[in-house]
N, C-alpha and C positions, 0 to 999 in steps of 0.2 A: 123523531128530527126536529120537526118544526117546534117542539116544546123546548128543545134545547136552544134553538135559535132566538125563540122569545125570551127565555130566561136571560141569555147572553145580552140582548138588545136592552132589557129591563134592567141588568146589571149596569151596563155601559151608560144608559141614560142616569141611572141613580148617581154613578160615578161622576159623569159630566155635570150633574147638578150639584153634587157635593163639592167638586172642585170650584164650580162658579161662586158657589154660597162662600167657600173658604176665601176665593179671592177679593170678593166685595167686602168681606169682614175684615181682611187684611188691609185693603186700600182704606176703609173708613178708619181703621186704627194709626194707620201711617198718617192720614190727614190730621186726625186729632192730636197727634204727637207733634206733627209740625206746627200746628196751630199754638200748642202749648209753648213749644220751644221759641216760637216768634209770633206772638199774638198779633193778628190783623189790626189795623187801625181801629181805635175806638172799642178795642176788647181788654179787658182787665189782665193784669200779669197772673198766670196761675199759681195756687199755693204749692207748696213743696210736696204736699199729699196728693194734689192733683198731677203734678208732674210725675210723681212715682207712678200714680195709677195709669197713666198714659203709656209709660214705659212698660209696664206689666202687660196691659192689655195688647199692646203692639208686639211684644215679645210672644204672648200667648197665641196670637193670631198667626204670627209667622211659623211658629212651631206646628200649628194646625193645619196650615197651608204646606208645609213640608211633608206632614203625614199623609194628606190626601193625595199627594204626588210621589209617595213612597220615597222620598228622599231621606237618607239617614243624615242625622246632624253632624256637624264637623267634628273630628276628633280634637280634643283638647291634648296638648303635649304634656 
């Protein structure tokens, strides 16, 4: 019985850590995209390639966050 409880706690901890990391990665990607869309004063305008990369990474991190929370992607009509 104790082994089962330990295993559950370990899985929850790992899940919690995974969710926290996914959230931080999404927040970083979101901030990077925001800075690319509206660069702070003194920052150069992003190239088209940099902007595409920011969108790609933000989308990827959002999907990762959705997966760790077991949320299905929205259905497309």
